[in-house]
N, C-alpha and C positions, 0 to 999 in steps of 0.2 A: 534574349536580353541584349538592347544595344549595347554595342561598346562605349557610348557616352554614359550610358547608366551605368556599367559596369566601373568605370572610372570616377566616377561622381560616388558612388557607394566606397570606393576604396578610400576616400578623403574622409568618409563620413564616421562617426564611433557610437559606440554601444555604451550607454550608461548604467552602471551598475550599482546598487546598493547592498551591501550584503552584512548580515547579523554574526559577529563572530565571538569567538569565546573557546575556552576549554572545560572539560567537565562542567563542575558545579559553580565554576568561577563567575564573575561577572559578564555580561555581555556586551560591546561595543561593537560600532557601526562603521563601516570602512566605505567609502566611494572609490570606483575605479570606472576607468573609459578604456574600451577596447576598439579595435580595428574594425568597423561593420562589414560582412562578407554576405554575399546572396545565400539565403536559406540557412541562415546560422539558427541552432538552436542554442539553449542556455550551457548544456555542456561545453559546445564550442566557444563561448565567451571564456568561461572558467578554465577552459584548458590555454586561452589566450593569456588569462591574469597568471597562472601556473609558469608561464615561459617566461613572463615580465612582470613580477610582483610589485607594481608601483602603483600608488594610489593615484587618484585625478589630482591632488594638490602636489604630487611630485615625488612623496616621500616614500622611501623603501620600505617594504614590509614582508611578511611570509605568505608563501603560497596559501591559496584558499584550500581548505580539506573539503572534499565531497565524496560520493560512492555512487560508484556504478560500475556496469558488469557489461550487459548485453547491448544497451543503446538502442533497443528495437522495442521498448516497452512492453518486457517479457518477464525480466529478470525482478523489479519492484525496488530494484537497491537505490535509485535515483530520485527516490520521493522527497520533496521538500516544498515549502509554503512560498510560493510564487504570487508576486503581488496579493498577498492575502489569501490566496486559495490553495490549498494542496492540490499537488498534481505531480508527474512524472517530469523530470526536467530534460530528458532525452526527447521528449515529443513535444516542448513547449518551445515554439518557433519565436525569434524575436520579434520579426515583423509584426503580428498581432498584438505581442506584448508592448514593444518599443515604435511602432509606426510614425508615430508624430513626434517622436523626439522624445518619450516619456523616458523615466528611470525606472529600471527593472530593479525590484524590492525581493530579495531573497533572503529565507530565514529557515533555520532547522525545524523539523517537526517539534511541537510542544511536549505530546503526550509519552515520548521515550526519553531516556537519559542521553543528555548530549555527550559525545565524544570529544568531538572537535568540529567548529566552524560549525558547519552543515551536516557533519555526518551524527548519525543517532545510534544506539543499540534498540535492535527491534527484539531483543530474545525473548521479551516477553509473549510475543505473539508465536513465538516457536514452541515455547514450554507450554502454551494453551493448545497447541497441536497434540503434544504428547499426551496431555491431561485428557483430551478426547478420543484418543486413540485413531489417528488421522492415517490410518494406512489400513491394508488388506492384510489379515492375517492368512499365513500360508505355511503350512506344515510340511516343510522340507522342500526341496526344490527338483524333486525327481518328475518323470514324465507322468503326469496324471490325466492325460487327455485335454480333451476341448472343454474350456470354461462352461458356464450356465449362460444361456441365451438372456439377450437383455431387449426387451420390446424399444421398437424404434423410437416411440414417445419417451421413454426414460432415458434413451440415448441422448436425446435432445437437450433436455433438462439436465441431466447430468454434465455433459459438454459445456453448456453454459456456467455450471457451478464449478467446473474444472478448470475455468480461466483465472480463477485466484490467484495472485503470485506473491500474496503476503506482503505487499507493499506500504500498508498502512494507511493509507488515504481515507479509509472508512471509519479507523479508530481516532484519527485526527479531527476528522469532522464531528464525530460522537461525544455531545455532551455528556454523557453517561460512562464514558471510558477516560479516567484522570487517576491520578494518585491517592484521590478518596475513596474509590470504588474498587472493589474487587471484579468488575465485571468483565468479562474475556473478550467482548468485542462480537460484532455482528459477521464478522468474516469467519469466526468458529463454528457459529449457529449453521451458516450455510455450508461450510465443508462437512458438519455432521449430517447434515440433510443428504448431500452426496454421497458419502459412505453409506448410510443407511440405506439409499437406495440400489446399490449393489448388491446381486443375488449373493456374492461371499461377504461382503462387509456387513449385510444384515444379519449375520450370525452374532454379531458384535452390538446390534442395534440399542438392547436395553440397556449396555454398559456405558454406551454413547450417552443416551438420553438420560442416564442417572447423572451422568457428568454435568451435563447442563442443567440439571434441575437443583443441582447443589449451589453454593455461593459463587457469585460471579457468572452465574449461568443465565437461562433466559429471563428469568422473573426480574433481573436487573436491567434488563431492555427498556429503554423508556419510550421506545417507538417515535422517536423523533423523525427517522425518516431522511437525516443528514446525509447518512452513508450510502445510499443508492444514489443521490444527487452527484456525488463526487468520484464514486468508484469508475476508474478509466477502463474498466472490461464490461460496463453495462451489466454487471452480476445482479440478477433479481434479489437481492437482498431482504428487502422487506416481505417478499413473498414467501423464502425460506424461513424467515421468523414467524410468521402466520401460520405456516405448515408445520413448523415445530412445536406451536404453541399447542396445538390441535394433537400430536403426539404426545407431547409431554403430558397434556392433562388426562389423554386415557391412560398412560401410564400410570399416572397418580391414584386414578381410580381402580384400574385394574392389574397394576402391576404385581400387587402380592399374590395374586393368582400363578403368575407366570414364576415367581420367588420360591413360592411354597414347594 
């Protein structure tokens, strides 16, 4: 990039409109302008506001609260609604969002309790992971030799499913995930599929299927397919839902033979 271009960008600013509030209190909007730098992302803009919490009209305010950790689209902590679309703010670059001088609009996810500003509490997602036993049961930590072999085809499928970072994008876009529904969300169904494919995890396959056959499970999925469109890791969520639909149907028909 030329020195002239860098100098011009140093004089430019990025405009952000941010929805703020605490807990269940009323929300309000504040607008900010921060210096534009090459290759900025939304997190970099929020860091500028943190250093100088002054609104676009010159009023002093408190720093905007947001959450982040890895800054590499791996942890899922920085998920928020950006220009009306849920996504990771660490991978949301300013240039595509406001290349023509548009204002970037930031909001917290609406499907979780708000802690403050852009920070939400995603505990419900982690509670659902516990409900479906999203782990491999191990009897002790002693040396028991090599684990069971996993076919290469299953490895490829499981790897795609394992990329889930519990970010909340899928449930934010899901019309069936809300405070009026017990639905656990599409990511839980995909995680169940992954653990049930594992040779050791398969030992608890029936218990996981029973969990998603209960309240808030697969029957509460409306098949809107919004989840797969917003997943930042391109996880085949709808494919998992279809696979588990068949598995739960078989268990509903023949599970009594295994329980007997």
